[in-house]
N, C-alpha and C positions, 0 to 999 in steps of 0.2 A: 504493499500499500504506499501511496505517496507521502502520507503524514509520517509514517515510521522512517522512510528514506530521509525526509527532512529533519526528523528528530536525530537520526544517527549522524547526519552531516553536521548538525548543530553541535552535537556532543564532540565530534572529531575536531571541529574548529576551535571548541572551547578547551579541548585537551592540548591542542597545538599552541594556543595562546598561553596556557599554563606552562608549557615547556619553555617557550620563548621568554616568559617573564622569569622563570626559575633560573634559566641560563643567565640572564642579565643581572639577576641578584647574586648569582655565584661569580660572575665576572667582577662585580663591585667588590664582594668580600675578598676575592683573591688578590685583586688589585690593592686593596687596603692592607691586607696581610703583607704583600711584597714591599709596599711603600712605608708603612707607618708601624708595623708591629714591632720589628726588631726581634721578633721571636723566631727560632729555628724551625718551628713546626706549628701546625694548626690542626686541631681535631674538630671535625664537623658532627653535628647531631646525626643519630641514625637516619637513614633515608632509604627509599626504595630503589630498586635496581635501575630504573630509568634515570632517577635524580643522580645516582652514583655515577652512572655512565656519562651524564652531561658534565658533572663536576670533574671527573677524570679527564674528559676532553678539554675543559676549561684550564685545568692545571697544565696539561700538556702544551696547549698553546702558549701559556705563560711561562713555559721553561721549568716547570716545577715537577717533582716526582710525587705521585700520589698512590696510596695503597688502601685497600679495603680490609677491614678487619672485623671479626665477630662471626660466630657460627650460624646463628639464627638469622634468617632472611630479614626479619623485621628490625633486628638489633645491629645489623652491619653498618659501619660507619666508615667514613673516608678520612684520612689523615694525609696531609701534604707536607713534605720536607725533603731534605737531602740527608737521609739517616745513615748512620754507620751500620755496618753488617750486624754488629752485636745488638744494636737498638732494634733493627728490624727483626731479628730472631726472637727478641723478648716479645714484641708485639704478636708474632706469629704464634708463640706459646701462649698467648692470651694474658701475658703479664704487663704490669706497668713498667716503663723503663726507668731505671734509677741509675744515673751516671755515677754517683758515689759508690753504689753497690757493685757496678761493673768495674770501677777502679780497683775496689777491694779484691774482687775475684782475680783481676790481672796481677795484683801483687802477690796473691797466695799461690799463683801457678809456678 
């Protein structure tokens, strides 16, 4: 039926607009992170697969490295940074990165 086709088209346009708006917001956040934060990394709130893919793309365009962490689809989050291998391994194990503890481990080896 034509009404259903019109509804579907309207939903698709709305979804596309939301993606464009989300991308713009992520571009602004990434830009602020690069210019103003002085922080070596930034952790974003958990987001869905499409949003993560948009954010990874924005990060790549900006020359940043981004990774998704978390087991559950709903709790996966994106982190952008230029991490050390040790730091990356900690996140992959689901641990918080603690540079002091890493330094301690290195000294004990």
